[in-house]
C-alpha positions as CSV (number, residue, x, y, z in Angstrom):
1,M,108.4,90.9,107.1
2,P,107.5,89.6,103.9
3,I,107.2,91.9,101.1
4,A,103.4,92.0,99.6
5,L,104.2,93.1,96.3
6,S,106.4,90.1,95.4
7,A,104.1,88.5,92.9
8,C,103.9,90.2,89.2
9,Q,102.2,88.3,86.8
10,Q,104.6,86.1,84.7
11,P,105.0,87.0,81.0
12,G,102.8,84.9,78.8
13,S,100.0,84.5,81.3
14,P,96.6,84.8,80.2
15,K,94.5,88.0,80.1
16,A,93.4,89.7,83.2
17,D,89.9,90.0,82.1
18,E,89.6,86.0,81.5
19,A,90.1,85.7,85.3
20,A,92.4,83.2,84.9
21,P,95.6,82.4,87.8
22,Q,98.3,85.1,87.3
23,G,101.9,84.3,88.3
24,A,103.3,81.2,90.1
25,D,101.4,81.7,93.3
26,G,98.2,81.0,91.5
27,L,96.7,85.0,91.9
28,T,93.6,85.3,90.2
29,A,93.2,88.6,88.1
30,G,89.7,90.2,88.8
31,F,87.6,92.6,91.0
32,D,87.6,92.7,94.6
33,L,84.9,94.7,96.5
34,S,86.2,93.2,99.9
35,F,87.8,96.6,100.7
36,A,85.5,99.1,99.6
37,G,84.7,101.7,101.7
38,K,88.3,102.1,103.1
39,T,90.6,105.0,102.6
40,A,94.0,105.1,101.0
41,P,96.8,104.6,103.0
42,E,98.6,108.1,104.4
43,I,101.6,107.0,103.5
44,P,104.2,109.8,101.7
45,L,104.7,109.3,97.9
46,E,107.5,111.0,96.2
47,R,106.3,113.3,93.8
48,N,110.0,114.0,92.1
49,A,113.6,112.8,92.8
50,E,114.2,116.1,94.8
51,G,111.9,114.4,97.8
52,E,108.8,116.3,97.4
53,T,105.8,114.2,98.6
54,T,102.1,114.2,98.8
55,T,99.4,111.6,100.0
56,I,96.6,110.2,97.9
57,D,94.1,112.5,100.3
58,A,96.1,115.5,99.4
59,I,95.6,114.5,95.9
60,R,92.0,114.3,96.3
61,Q,91.6,117.5,98.3
62,A,93.5,119.3,95.4
63,N,90.9,117.9,92.6
64,P,87.3,117.9,94.1
65,G,85.0,116.1,92.3
66,R,87.0,113.7,90.8
67,K,87.9,109.8,91.4
68,I,91.2,108.7,91.7
69,L,92.3,105.5,90.1
70,V,95.3,104.5,91.8
71,N,97.8,101.8,89.8
72,L,100.4,100.1,91.7
73,W,103.4,99.2,89.6
74,A,107.0,98.2,88.9
75,T,109.5,98.8,86.3
76,W,110.3,94.8,86.3
77,C,107.1,94.0,86.2
78,V,106.1,93.0,82.3
79,P,102.1,93.3,82.9
80,C,102.6,97.0,84.7
81,L,104.4,97.8,81.8
82,K,101.7,96.6,79.3
83,E,99.0,98.4,80.8
84,L,100.2,101.5,81.7
85,P,99.8,102.7,78.0
86,T,95.8,101.7,78.6
87,L,96.0,103.9,81.9
88,D,97.6,106.8,79.7
89,A,95.1,106.8,77.1
90,L,92.3,106.7,79.7
91,A,93.4,109.7,81.5
92,A,93.4,111.7,78.3
93,A,89.8,110.4,77.7
94,T,88.0,111.3,80.6
95,D,87.6,114.9,80.2
96,G,88.8,115.7,83.8
97,K,86.2,113.2,85.3
98,L,89.0,110.8,86.5
99,L,92.5,111.6,87.7
100,V,94.9,108.5,87.2
101,V,98.0,108.4,89.2
102,P,100.5,105.6,89.0
103,I,102.4,104.8,91.9
104,S,105.8,102.9,91.3
105,Q,106.4,100.3,93.7
106,D,110.4,99.7,92.7
107,M,112.8,99.6,95.5
108,E,115.5,102.0,93.6
109,G,113.0,104.7,93.3
110,W,113.5,107.4,91.0
111,R,116.8,105.8,89.7
112,K,115.0,103.4,88.7
113,V,111.8,105.0,87.5
114,T,113.3,108.1,85.3
115,D,114.0,106.4,82.6
116,A,111.2,103.7,82.0
117,F,108.4,106.5,82.9
118,T,108.8,109.5,80.3
119,A,106.9,112.0,79.6
120,E,107.1,110.7,76.0
121,K,106.1,107.6,76.9
122,Y,102.8,108.8,79.1
123,P,102.2,112.1,78.0
124,H,99.0,112.0,80.1
125,L,100.1,110.8,83.6
126,E,102.6,111.6,86.6
127,T,104.0,109.0,88.3
128,L,104.7,108.8,92.3
129,V,107.3,106.5,94.2
130,E,107.4,104.9,97.0
131,S,110.0,102.4,97.1
132,K,109.5,101.2,100.6
133,M,106.6,99.5,99.6
134,Q,104.5,100.4,102.7
135,F,101.6,101.5,100.1
136,G,101.1,98.2,98.8
137,F,101.7,96.7,102.4
138,E,98.7,99.0,104.2
139,L,96.6,98.0,101.3
140,G,97.1,94.0,101.7
141,A,98.2,94.1,97.9
142,K,99.0,90.7,97.0
143,G,100.6,91.4,93.8
144,L,101.5,93.7,90.9
145,P,99.7,95.3,88.8
146,I,96.9,96.2,91.1
147,T,94.5,99.3,90.9
148,I,92.4,100.7,93.0
149,L,89.3,103.2,92.4
150,Y,88.8,105.7,94.8
151,D,85.3,107.5,94.8
152,E,85.3,111.5,95.3
153,Q,85.2,111.5,99.0
154,G,88.3,109.3,98.7
155,R,87.1,105.6,99.8
156,E,87.5,102.8,98.3
157,V,85.1,101.4,95.1
158,W,87.2,98.4,94.1
159,R,90.2,97.0,93.4
160,Y,91.2,94.9,90.5
161,L,94.4,92.4,90.3
162,G,96.1,92.1,86.7
163,D,96.7,93.7,83.6
164,R,94.0,95.4,82.1
165,D,92.7,97.3,79.0
166,W,91.6,100.5,80.9
167,T,90.4,101.8,77.3
168,S,87.8,99.1,76.8
169,A,84.4,99.7,77.7
170,E,83.8,97.3,79.8
171,S,86.7,99.1,82.1
172,R,85.0,102.5,81.8
173,A,81.7,101.1,82.9
174,E,83.4,99.7,86.1
175,I,84.6,103.1,86.8
176,D,81.2,104.9,85.8
177,I,82.9,107.5,83.3
């Protein structure tokens, strides 16, 4: 089975906002509405290195009335690391209207993520880990980073392939917050 998340944007690639090709495989950054209405995969996501798990639906149920912005990232993905600070800033600025949920796709799991994703670096985010990459596979993800907006009922609104400044007025308008 090929790994669906092998196509991270390459360092130095054009900004995702410009809808230019990303990476060697020619993937194009931008919004994709073709999965709208689907729910998140019911794949267990690790909450910590001790193996406690949750799902996106469980997170949604624990946070009624909030949209969820899921971001698939990895420590080896330069564009992922570039956009994480903007996701942290977005989480801080949404006044509880939006829950930002990063999910690491690192195959080495918490061993790799613990040093890269700290509370000092990202005080408003808590990452989850899914090292088998089944979440991305079930989503049909074609690269990293990929960000998916789920509405208050847990249905996908859109997904965005590529890195983006999530604090921009355009991004906030797309999220409708």
